[in-house]
C-alpha positions as CSV (number, residue, x, y, z in Angstrom):
1,X,-68.2,-34.3,-3.4
2,X,-66.3,-37.5,-4.6
3,X,-64.5,-36.4,-7.7
4,X,-65.8,-39.3,-9.7
5,X,-69.3,-38.1,-9.1
6,X,-68.4,-34.4,-9.6
7,X,-66.7,-35.0,-12.7
8,X,-70.0,-37.0,-13.8
9,X,-72.3,-34.1,-13.2
10,X,-69.9,-31.5,-14.7
11,X,-69.6,-34.1,-17.9
12,X,-73.6,-34.0,-18.0
13,X,-73.5,-29.9,-17.8
14,X,-70.4,-29.3,-20.2
15,X,-69.2,-32.6,-22.0
16,X,-70.9,-31.4,-25.4
17,X,-68.4,-28.5,-25.2
18,X,-65.2,-30.9,-25.4
19,X,-63.5,-32.0,-28.6
20,X,-65.2,-35.5,-30.0
21,X,-62.2,-37.4,-29.0
22,X,-62.1,-35.8,-25.6
23,X,-65.8,-36.4,-25.2
24,X,-65.4,-40.1,-26.0
25,X,-62.3,-40.6,-23.8
26,X,-64.2,-39.2,-20.7
27,X,-67.0,-40.9,-21.1
28,X,-65.3,-44.2,-21.7
29,X,-63.4,-43.9,-18.4
30,X,-65.8,-42.3,-16.3
31,X,-69.0,-43.6,-17.6
32,X,-68.1,-46.7,-19.2
33,X,-65.5,-47.6,-16.7
34,X,-62.9,-48.7,-19.2
35,X,-59.1,-48.4,-18.1
36,X,-56.7,-46.2,-19.9
37,X,-55.3,-49.0,-21.4
38,X,-58.2,-50.3,-22.9
39,X,-59.0,-46.6,-24.2
40,X,-55.5,-46.5,-25.6
41,X,-56.0,-49.8,-27.3
42,X,-59.2,-48.4,-29.0
43,X,-57.4,-45.2,-30.4
44,X,-54.1,-46.8,-30.6
45,X,-52.4,-44.4,-28.9
46,X,-50.1,-44.7,-25.5
47,X,-51.7,-45.0,-21.8
48,X,-50.0,-41.8,-21.2
49,X,-51.6,-40.0,-24.2
50,X,-54.9,-41.1,-22.9
51,X,-54.3,-40.2,-19.3
52,X,-53.1,-36.7,-20.4
53,X,-56.1,-36.0,-23.0
54,X,-58.7,-37.0,-20.0
55,X,-56.8,-34.6,-17.5
56,X,-57.0,-32.0,-19.9
57,X,-60.5,-32.6,-20.6
58,X,-61.6,-32.8,-17.1
59,X,-59.6,-29.4,-16.3
60,X,-61.8,-28.0,-19.0
61,X,-64.8,-29.3,-17.4
62,X,-63.9,-27.5,-14.2
63,X,-63.1,-24.4,-16.1
64,X,-66.4,-24.2,-17.9
65,X,-68.1,-24.6,-14.5
66,X,-65.9,-21.8,-13.2
67,X,-67.2,-19.6,-15.7
68,X,-70.5,-20.5,-16.2
69,X,-71.5,-21.8,-12.8
70,X,-74.5,-23.9,-13.9
71,X,-74.0,-26.8,-11.5
72,X,-73.8,-24.2,-8.9
73,X,-77.0,-22.2,-9.9
74,X,-78.8,-25.6,-10.4
75,X,-77.9,-26.4,-7.0
76,X,-78.9,-23.4,-5.3
77,X,-82.1,-23.3,-7.4
78,X,-82.6,-26.7,-6.2
79,X,-82.2,-25.9,-2.4
80,X,-84.3,-22.9,-2.9
81,X,-87.2,-25.0,-4.2
82,X,-86.8,-27.5,-1.4
83,X,-86.9,-24.9,1.2
84,X,-90.0,-23.2,-0.3
85,X,-91.7,-26.9,-0.5
86,X,-90.8,-27.4,3.4
87,X,-92.2,-24.0,4.4
88,X,-95.3,-24.3,2.5
89,X,-95.9,-27.7,3.8
90,X,-95.5,-26.1,7.6
91,X,-98.3,-23.5,6.9
92,X,-101.4,-23.7,8.4
93,X,-104.2,-23.1,6.0
94,X,-108.0,-22.9,6.1
95,X,-109.5,-25.9,4.0
96,X,-110.4,-23.4,1.1
97,X,-106.9,-22.6,0.9
98,X,-105.4,-26.2,1.2
99,X,-106.3,-27.0,-2.4
100,X,-104.5,-23.9,-4.0
101,X,-101.6,-24.7,-1.6
102,X,-101.4,-28.5,-2.7
103,X,-101.5,-27.4,-6.5
104,X,-98.5,-24.9,-6.0
105,X,-96.6,-27.5,-4.1
106,X,-97.4,-29.8,-6.8
107,X,-96.1,-27.4,-9.7
108,X,-92.9,-26.9,-7.9
109,X,-92.2,-30.4,-7.6
110,X,-93.1,-31.0,-11.0
111,X,-90.5,-28.3,-12.0
112,X,-87.8,-30.0,-9.7
113,X,-88.4,-33.2,-11.3
114,X,-88.4,-32.0,-14.8
115,X,-85.5,-29.4,-14.7
116,X,-83.4,-30.1,-11.8
117,X,-83.3,-33.5,-11.1
118,X,-85.6,-35.9,-9.2
119,X,-84.3,-34.3,-5.8
120,X,-87.6,-32.7,-4.8
121,X,-89.6,-33.1,-1.8
122,X,-93.0,-34.7,-2.4
123,X,-95.8,-34.0,0.0
């Protein structure tokens, strides 16, 4: 995964665990696309200080994921739900069970959209 995207995802999961200053700097650098120089001017510090602060914050984000594994668990659950959807779709069912099956698939898709991001496989 490209580091920019990965840091963005980690930031979504764990950003609130950073200090307020680290949170703002990472947000400004990765989400608002400000340069190190622009951020340094905002905070009245050197470009080097901003760079080091962002590096420390990003390292913390990776450390949080290493310990808590929320991103990994979310990905595994999402893959499992997608597999279940595909397997349910391939089942041949009689007409009476088709409505029940469609309700189950609909519930899984709704759960994925609301809790796992919109990567569900709608049928």
